[in-house]
C-alpha positions in Angstrom: -95.7 -141.3 42.4 -93.4 -137.9 42.0 -89.8 -138.5 41.5 -87.1 -136.3 43.1 -84.4 -136.9 40.3 -85.8 -135.7 37.3 -82.8 -135.1 35.5 -80.8 -138.0 34.0 -77.7 -137.6 32.7 -75.5 -140.2 30.6 -71.9 -141.2 29.8 -72.0 -143.5 26.5 -69.2 -146.1 26.3 -69.9 -148.5 28.8 -72.5 -147.6 30.2 -75.4 -147.4 27.6 -73.3 -149.3 24.7 -70.3 -151.6 25.2 -67.8 -150.7 22.8 -64.6 -151.8 24.8 -63.9 -154.4 22.0 -64.1 -151.4 19.7 -61.8 -149.0 20.9 -59.5 -150.5 23.2 -57.4 -153.5 20.9 -56.9 -151.2 18.8 -55.4 -147.8 21.0 -52.7 -150.6 21.7 -52.1 -151.4 18.0 -51.3 -147.8 17.6 -48.9 -147.0 20.3 -47.1 -150.3 19.5 -46.7 -148.9 15.8 -45.8 -145.8 16.9 -42.8 -147.6 19.7 -45.2 -147.2 22.6 -44.6 -150.5 23.8 -46.8 -152.2 26.8 -45.7 -155.5 27.9 -47.9 -158.6 27.4 -48.8 -158.7 31.6 -49.6 -154.8 31.5 -52.1 -155.0 28.3 -55.1 -155.6 29.8 -55.3 -153.4 32.9 -54.1 -150.5 30.8 -57.0 -150.8 28.4 -59.3 -151.1 31.6 -57.8 -148.1 33.2 -57.8 -145.9 29.8 -61.3 -146.8 28.9 -64.0 -144.2 28.9 -62.1 -141.0 28.4 -60.8 -138.9 25.6 -58.5 -140.6 23.0 -56.1 -137.8 23.8 -56.0 -138.1 27.4 -56.2 -141.8 26.8 -52.9 -141.6 25.2 -51.7 -139.4 27.5 -52.3 -140.9 30.2 -50.4 -144.1 28.3 -47.1 -142.5 28.1 -47.6 -141.0 24.8 -45.9 -137.8 24.0 -47.3 -134.7 23.6 -46.2 -134.6 19.2 -47.5 -137.8 18.4 -51.0 -137.9 20.4 -52.9 -136.0 17.2 -51.7 -138.2 14.5 -52.3 -141.3 17.0 -56.1 -140.4 17.7 -56.6 -140.3 14.1 -55.2 -143.6 13.7 -57.1 -144.9 16.2 -60.2 -143.7 15.5 -60.5 -144.7 11.6 -59.1 -148.4 13.2 -62.3 -147.8 15.7 -64.5 -147.4 13.0 -63.6 -150.8 11.6 -64.7 -152.9 14.4 -68.1 -151.3 14.2 -69.7 -154.2 14.0 -68.0 -155.8 17.7 -70.6 -153.0 19.6 -73.5 -154.1 21.1 -76.0 -152.5 23.4 -76.3 -153.3 26.8 -79.9 -156.1 27.5 -82.4 -153.2 29.0 -81.0 -150.0 28.1 -83.3 -148.9 25.4 -86.9 -150.5 28.0 -84.5 -147.8 30.8 -84.5 -144.9 28.7 -87.9 -145.0 27.5 -89.5 -145.9 30.8 -88.0 -142.3 32.0 -88.3 -141.0 28.7 -92.3 -141.7 29.3 -92.2 -139.6 32.7 -94.1 -135.9 32.9 -91.1 -133.6 33.8 -88.1 -135.5 33.5 -85.6 -134.9 31.0 -82.7 -136.5 29.2 -79.3 -135.7 28.3 -75.4 -137.0 27.4 -72.2 -135.8 28.4 -69.6 -138.3 26.7 -65.8 -138.4 25.8 -67.1 -139.2 22.5 -66.6 -136.4 19.7 -69.4 -134.8 17.8 -69.1 -136.7 14.7 -68.6 -140.4 16.1 -71.9 -139.7 18.6 -74.2 -138.7 15.6 -72.4 -141.2 12.9 -72.0 -144.5 15.4 -74.8 -143.5 18.0 -77.7 -141.3 17.0 -77.8 -142.7 13.8 -77.8 -146.1 14.6 -80.6 -146.4 17.8 -83.9 -144.8 18.0 -84.3 -144.4 21.5 -81.5 -141.6 21.1 -84.0 -139.4 20.4 -85.2 -139.1 24.0 -81.9 -137.3 24.9 -82.8 -134.0 24.6 -79.2 -132.5 25.2 -75.9 -133.7 23.8 -72.7 -132.3 25.4 -69.8 -134.2 23.0 -66.1 -133.7 23.5 -65.1 -130.4 21.6 -67.7 -128.1 24.0 -65.8 -127.9 26.9 -62.2 -127.1 27.4 -61.9 -129.7 30.7 -63.0 -132.9 30.7 -64.2 -135.7 33.1 -63.3 -135.8 36.2 -63.8 -132.4 35.8 -67.2 -131.4 36.0 -67.6 -129.2 32.9 -69.2 -131.6 30.9 -71.8 -132.6 33.4 -72.6 -128.7 34.2 -72.9 -127.9 30.7 -75.1 -130.7 30.5 -77.3 -129.6 33.8 -76.9 -125.7 32.5 -78.8 -126.9 28.5 -81.2 -128.9 30.4 -82.1 -126.1 33.2 -81.5 -128.6 36.0 -80.9 -127.9 39.6 -78.2 -130.1 41.1 -80.8 -131.5 43.8 -83.0 -133.3 40.7 -79.8 -134.6 39.2 -77.8 -137.7 39.1 -75.0 -138.7 36.2 -75.1 -142.2 35.4 -71.5 -143.7 34.1 -69.1 -146.2 34.2 -66.2 -145.1 35.3 -64.2 -143.7 38.4 -63.6 -140.2 35.9 -67.4 -140.3 35.8 -68.3 -140.5 39.6 -65.6 -137.6 40.6 -67.0 -135.8 37.7 -70.8 -136.2 39.2 -69.5 -135.6 42.8 -67.1 -132.5 41.0 -70.2 -131.0 39.5 -72.4 -131.4 42.9 -75.0 -134.2 42.0 -75.6 -137.5 42.5 -73.7 -140.7 40.5 -75.3 -143.8 39.2 -73.0 -146.1 38.7 -73.2 -148.9 35.7 -71.5 -151.8 37.2 -73.1 -154.0 34.9 -71.0 -152.2 32.2 -67.8 -150.9 34.1 -64.5 -152.2 33.0 -63.9 -151.4 37.0 -66.5 -151.9 38.7 -64.4 -152.3 42.0 -63.5 -148.5 41.3 -67.4 -147.3 41.3 -68.3 -149.1 44.3 -69.1 -146.0 46.2 -71.7 -144.9 43.8 -74.4 -142.9 45.3 -76.8 -145.3 43.3 -75.1 -148.9 42.5 -77.2 -150.2 38.9 -76.4 -154.1 38.8 -78.7 -153.8 35.3 -80.1 -150.9 34.0 -83.5 -151.3 34.8 -82.1 -150.4 38.8 -82.2 -146.9 37.5 -85.7 -146.9 37.3 -86.0 -147.8 41.0 -84.4 -144.4 42.1 -86.0 -141.0 43.2 
């Protein structure tokens, strides 16, 4: 059976692997250390809201002053890497990725808010199925980030992909907006989203990773 969608571009965090516990508690710790107190009853909602965007953008939206951001991002990353053992792969991801990769004429790419070093050391090196991604766009490669379409557009350009044959797979409202701003369909990873209500309007709602194999 021929599939209309032949270019699958993926977010990573909250979509392919569950990194919420790796990243979000340390963000609150670093904010507290630098005097940005988050009231206890707002911690959970803030973590959910700021998950899945670049570190700098997360702190910016959390009310951190611009001059404090570089140092705090560095501290946050260092703390996060101490929590690497908390990262898990969502059930069914490996089977879904290998299933797509086995299709003729199908290409897989990454468009992530991760920096290249993190992508290489804590994603590619950890999982054998990452070899199926033909292209990877990391934070440094674009000056604008999701919800701007630039990372997705760059991935499409590198793949030689046309909009009508492409889909972006992500778990946040910023992923949905970036996909639509890039003029392509959006598949929403409801199974991994920290705010699934925000992506209910996905073109393709995914209740489990294998649902992606059913779209055409």
